[in-house]
C-alpha positions as CSV (number, residue, x, y, z in Angstrom):
1,M,-21.6,14.1,27.1
2,K,-21.9,10.6,27.7
3,A,-18.6,8.3,28.1
4,F,-17.4,6.4,25.5
5,S,-14.9,4.1,24.3
6,L,-13.4,3.3,20.6
7,S,-11.7,0.5,19.3
8,L,-9.7,0.4,16.1
9,P,-8.0,-2.3,14.1
10,A,-4.7,-2.6,13.1
11,S,-3.8,-2.8,9.2
12,S,-1.7,-4.4,6.6
13,A,-1.9,-2.7,3.0
14,N,-0.9,-3.8,-0.2
15,I,-0.9,-7.4,0.2
16,G,1.9,-7.8,-2.7
17,P,0.4,-6.0,-6.0
18,G,-2.5,-4.3,-4.4
19,F,-0.1,-1.0,-3.8
20,D,-1.8,1.7,-2.2
21,S,-5.0,0.4,-2.7
22,V,-5.8,-3.0,-0.6
23,G,-6.3,-2.9,3.1
24,I,-6.8,-5.8,5.8
25,A,-8.0,-5.1,8.9
26,L,-6.3,-7.3,11.9
27,N,-6.8,-8.0,15.4
28,R,-4.4,-5.9,17.2
29,Y,-6.1,-2.5,18.7
30,L,-5.9,0.8,19.4
31,T,-8.4,1.9,22.2
32,L,-9.5,5.0,23.5
33,E,-11.6,5.7,26.6
34,V,-13.3,9.3,26.8
35,T,-15.0,10.7,29.6
36,K,-16.0,14.3,30.3
37,N,-13.4,16.6,32.1
38,N,-13.0,20.3,32.9
39,K,-9.7,20.5,30.6
40,W,-8.3,18.2,27.9
41,E,-6.6,15.2,28.9
42,F,-4.2,12.6,27.6
43,E,-3.5,9.7,29.1
44,H,-1.2,6.6,27.5
45,H,-1.2,3.5,28.8
46,S,0.9,1.3,26.3
47,Y,4.7,1.7,25.6
48,L,3.7,1.6,21.8
49,L,2.5,5.1,21.7
50,P,4.5,8.1,20.9
51,S,5.4,10.5,23.8
52,F,3.7,14.0,23.7
53,S,4.0,17.2,26.0
54,D,0.9,19.3,25.6
55,F,-2.4,17.9,24.7
56,K,-2.5,20.3,21.6
57,D,0.7,18.3,20.2
58,H,-1.2,15.2,20.5
59,F,-1.8,13.6,16.8
60,I,-5.2,12.1,17.7
61,Y,-6.3,15.6,19.1
62,Q,-4.7,17.4,16.1
63,I,-6.8,15.2,13.8
64,A,-10.2,15.7,16.0
65,R,-10.0,19.3,16.0
66,R,-9.2,19.4,12.6
67,V,-12.5,17.5,11.6
68,A,-14.5,19.4,14.0
69,K,-13.4,22.8,12.4
70,K,-14.6,21.8,9.1
71,H,-18.0,21.5,10.5
72,N,-17.7,24.9,12.7
73,K,-17.5,23.0,16.0
74,S,-15.7,23.0,18.9
75,L,-14.6,20.2,20.7
76,P,-15.5,19.8,24.4
77,T,-13.0,19.0,26.7
78,C,-12.4,15.8,27.6
79,K,-10.3,13.1,29.3
80,V,-8.9,10.5,26.8
81,K,-7.2,7.2,28.0
82,I,-5.4,5.2,25.0
83,D,-3.7,1.9,24.9
84,S,-2.4,0.2,22.0
85,E,-1.1,-3.2,20.7
86,I,-0.1,-1.7,17.3
87,P,3.9,-0.9,17.0
88,L,4.6,2.4,15.3
89,A,6.4,2.3,11.9
90,R,6.5,-1.3,11.6
91,G,3.8,-1.6,8.5
92,L,0.7,-2.5,10.6
93,G,-1.1,0.8,10.2
94,S,-0.5,2.5,13.4
95,S,-1.1,6.1,11.6
96,A,-4.3,5.1,9.9
97,S,-5.6,3.9,13.2
98,A,-4.8,7.2,15.1
99,V,-6.2,9.3,12.1
100,M,-9.6,7.3,12.2
101,A,-9.5,7.5,16.1
102,G,-9.0,11.4,15.7
103,I,-12.2,11.5,12.9
104,E,-14.5,9.3,15.1
105,L,-13.4,11.3,18.3
106,A,-14.9,14.5,16.5
107,N,-17.9,12.6,15.4
108,Q,-19.0,11.4,18.6
109,L,-18.0,14.5,20.4
110,C,-19.4,17.0,18.3
111,N,-22.5,14.9,16.9
112,L,-21.6,15.3,13.6
113,S,-23.3,11.9,12.4
114,L,-20.6,11.4,9.7
115,S,-21.5,8.9,7.1
116,P,-18.8,5.9,6.4
117,E,-18.1,7.8,3.0
118,E,-17.4,11.0,4.7
119,K,-15.1,9.5,7.2
120,L,-13.3,7.6,4.6
121,N,-12.9,10.9,2.6
122,Y,-11.6,12.5,5.8
123,G,-8.9,9.9,6.5
124,T,-7.7,9.8,3.0
125,D,-7.2,13.4,2.8
126,I,-5.2,12.9,5.7
127,E,-3.1,9.6,5.0
128,G,-2.8,10.4,1.2
129,H,-4.4,6.9,0.2
130,P,-7.4,5.0,1.1
131,D,-5.7,1.4,1.8
132,N,-5.6,1.2,5.7
133,V,-8.2,3.5,6.7
134,A,-10.5,1.7,4.6
135,A,-9.8,-1.5,6.3
136,V,-9.7,0.2,9.9
137,L,-13.0,1.6,9.2
138,F,-14.8,-1.3,7.5
139,G,-13.2,-4.2,8.8
140,G,-12.4,-7.2,6.8
141,F,-10.4,-7.2,3.4
142,V,-11.1,-3.9,1.2
143,I,-10.4,-3.0,-2.0
144,T,-10.3,0.9,-2.4
145,V,-9.3,3.3,-5.5
146,K,-9.2,7.3,-5.5
147,T,-9.7,8.0,-8.9
148,L,-8.2,10.9,-11.0
149,D,-11.6,12.9,-10.2
150,E,-10.7,12.5,-6.3
151,D,-13.8,10.2,-6.0
152,I,-13.0,6.9,-3.5
153,D,-14.8,3.8,-4.4
154,Y,-14.4,0.7,-2.2
155,F,-15.4,-3.0,-2.1
156,R,-15.3,-4.9,0.7
157,L,-14.6,-8.6,0.0
158,P,-16.6,-11.6,1.8
159,A,-15.3,-13.1,4.8
160,L,-12.0,-14.9,3.9
161,N,-11.2,-18.6,5.1
162,L,-7.8,-17.5,6.1
163,D,-5.6,-16.6,9.1
164,V,-2.4,-14.6,9.2
165,V,0.8,-14.9,10.6
166,V,2.9,-11.4,11.2
167,Y,6.6,-11.1,11.7
168,I,7.4,-7.9,13.4
169,P,11.4,-6.9,13.5
170,T,12.8,-4.5,16.3
171,F,13.3,-1.6,13.9
172,E,11.5,0.7,12.5
173,L,11.0,1.9,8.8
174,K,9.5,5.0,7.9
175,T,7.0,5.0,4.9
176,E,8.3,7.8,3.3
177,D,11.9,6.4,3.5
178,A,10.3,2.9,1.8
179,R,8.7,5.2,-0.9
180,K,12.0,6.8,-1.8
181,V,13.2,3.4,-3.3
182,L,10.4,3.0,-5.5
183,P,10.3,4.2,-9.6
184,K,8.9,7.3,-10.4
185,S,7.4,5.4,-13.4
186,F,7.0,2.0,-15.3
187,P,7.2,1.2,-18.8
188,R,3.5,0.6,-20.1
189,K,4.2,-3.6,-20.6
190,D,6.0,-3.9,-16.6
191,A,2.4,-1.8,-15.4
192,A,0.1,-4.3,-17.5
193,T,1.7,-7.1,-16.5
194,A,1.7,-5.7,-12.7
195,S,-2.0,-4.9,-13.0
196,G,-2.9,-8.2,-14.4
197,I,-0.9,-9.9,-11.4
198,S,-3.1,-7.8,-8.8
199,N,-6.3,-8.6,-10.8
200,L,-5.5,-12.2,-10.5
201,V,-4.8,-11.9,-6.7
202,M,-8.2,-10.6,-5.9
203,A,-10.2,-12.9,-8.3
204,S,-8.5,-15.7,-6.7
205,L,-9.2,-14.6,-3.3
206,I,-12.8,-14.0,-4.1
207,S,-13.3,-17.7,-5.5
208,G,-10.8,-19.3,-2.7
209,D,-8.3,-20.2,-4.6
210,F,-6.0,-19.4,-2.0
211,D,-3.1,-21.4,-3.4
212,L,-3.4,-19.3,-6.7
213,A,-3.8,-15.9,-4.7
214,G,-0.5,-16.7,-2.5
215,K,1.6,-17.4,-5.4
216,M,0.6,-14.3,-7.3
217,M,0.9,-12.0,-4.3
218,E,4.6,-12.9,-4.3
219,R,5.1,-11.9,-7.6
220,D,4.5,-8.2,-7.4
221,L,6.2,-6.1,-9.4
222,F,5.1,-2.6,-8.0
223,H,6.9,-2.2,-4.9
224,E,8.3,-5.3,-3.3
225,P,11.3,-5.8,-5.9
226,Y,12.6,-2.4,-4.4
227,R,11.8,-2.6,-1.0
228,A,13.3,-6.2,-0.2
229,E,16.5,-4.8,0.1
230,L,15.1,-2.9,2.9
231,I,14.0,-5.7,4.9
232,P,16.5,-7.9,6.5
233,N,15.6,-11.9,6.1
234,Y,13.2,-11.0,3.6
235,H,13.8,-14.0,1.2
236,L,14.5,-16.2,4.2
237,I,11.1,-15.6,5.6
238,K,8.8,-16.1,2.4
239,Q,11.0,-19.4,1.5
240,T,10.8,-20.7,5.0
241,A,6.8,-19.6,5.4
242,K,5.9,-21.4,2.5
243,K,7.8,-24.5,3.3
244,S,5.5,-24.2,6.4
245,G,2.5,-24.1,4.8
246,A,1.8,-20.6,4.1
247,Y,-0.2,-19.7,0.9
248,G,2.1,-16.7,0.3
249,T,4.2,-14.1,2.3
250,V,4.4,-10.1,1.4
251,I,5.8,-6.9,3.0
252,S,3.0,-5.5,5.3
253,G,2.3,-2.0,4.1
254,A,5.7,-0.2,3.4
255,G,7.4,-2.8,6.1
256,P,9.6,-3.7,8.0
257,T,7.3,-6.2,9.3
258,M,6.1,-9.1,6.9
259,I,2.8,-11.2,6.8
260,S,2.0,-14.5,5.7
261,F,-1.8,-15.5,4.8
262,V,-2.2,-19.3,6.0
263,P,-5.0,-21.9,6.2
264,K,-7.7,-21.2,8.8
265,G,-6.3,-22.6,11.8
266,D,-3.3,-23.1,10.9
267,G,-1.8,-19.9,12.2
268,E,-0.6,-20.8,15.7
269,N,1.5,-23.7,14.2
270,I,3.3,-22.1,11.6
271,A,3.9,-19.0,13.8
272,N,5.8,-21.8,16.3
273,Q,7.7,-22.9,13.6
274,M,8.8,-19.8,12.4
275,K,9.8,-18.5,15.8
276,T,12.5,-21.0,15.9
277,L,14.0,-19.4,12.7
278,L,13.5,-15.5,13.7
279,P,14.2,-15.7,17.6
280,A,14.9,-11.9,17.4
281,Y,11.0,-11.3,16.0
282,Q,7.9,-11.0,17.6
283,V,6.2,-13.5,15.3
284,E,2.6,-13.9,16.0
285,A,-0.8,-15.5,14.6
286,L,-3.5,-12.8,14.1
287,L,-6.9,-13.2,12.9
288,I,-8.5,-10.6,10.5
289,D,-10.8,-8.1,12.1
290,F,-14.4,-8.0,10.4
291,K,-15.8,-5.4,12.9
292,G,-13.7,-2.1,11.9
293,I,-14.0,0.8,14.2
294,Q,-16.5,0.0,17.2
295,V,-18.0,2.6,19.3
296,K,-19.3,1.8,23.0
297,L,-21.4,4.0,24.8
298,A,-20.6,3.7,28.4
299,A,-23.4,2.1,30.7
300,E,-25.9,4.4,32.5
């Protein structure tokens, strides 16, 4: 085998009312350097990565093996050096990036020639919904839906003239815990209103009316009213970010990170203003990643 490297972006999902269907890729990365080896070996180069005791327990290996097995293939032994800029359990898609890393690892090692749609289906089967995995796979701002007949359709928005600011706290919030506070059903009238809000967010983003998009994304009814109580400074961050020039601020994924959508070029300025308010947070201006998964073969 020829050595190669993988780069996978972080992601944010929901973006307010796009619950379980909207994802955006961000320029923080999970990276893997893969070389031939006489045994399986994983080497971590980031404190953000979870610990493991044996290669068979490694999450990325387990995903790769699962995909290879679907195609009746065996993974060749490798050494995998992994680095990460994506914090765990913060709402920045660390799980989705790892899942897609495992899928792409199997794809490269076993010469599977998987189509983007196959990768999206595998990722969705593992993650349960396609929002984060689609963003990691394609980059940019992606709207997805898994229909009742199990088909997955997606639409990638044109490049948006936006920057983002993220507010990353020190504590974790597991997705399963954030889901427990959500209602099991909605009255039809509330669901119709919530869907209308989501539709208006997407239409205004595509048309470039970012003021309207920011206003409506902050009016989500599907999950933010219920998860707000789990996130310290939720209202303070939203109100202050708006005063600082943000179009809108929402929970990133299931939280506890929050994310503001801001005018292009204003990210650093708004982040610096917010840092004084949130000294215990990692406040950072980020860019939207438009490339998604990148595979680079080593030079001869």
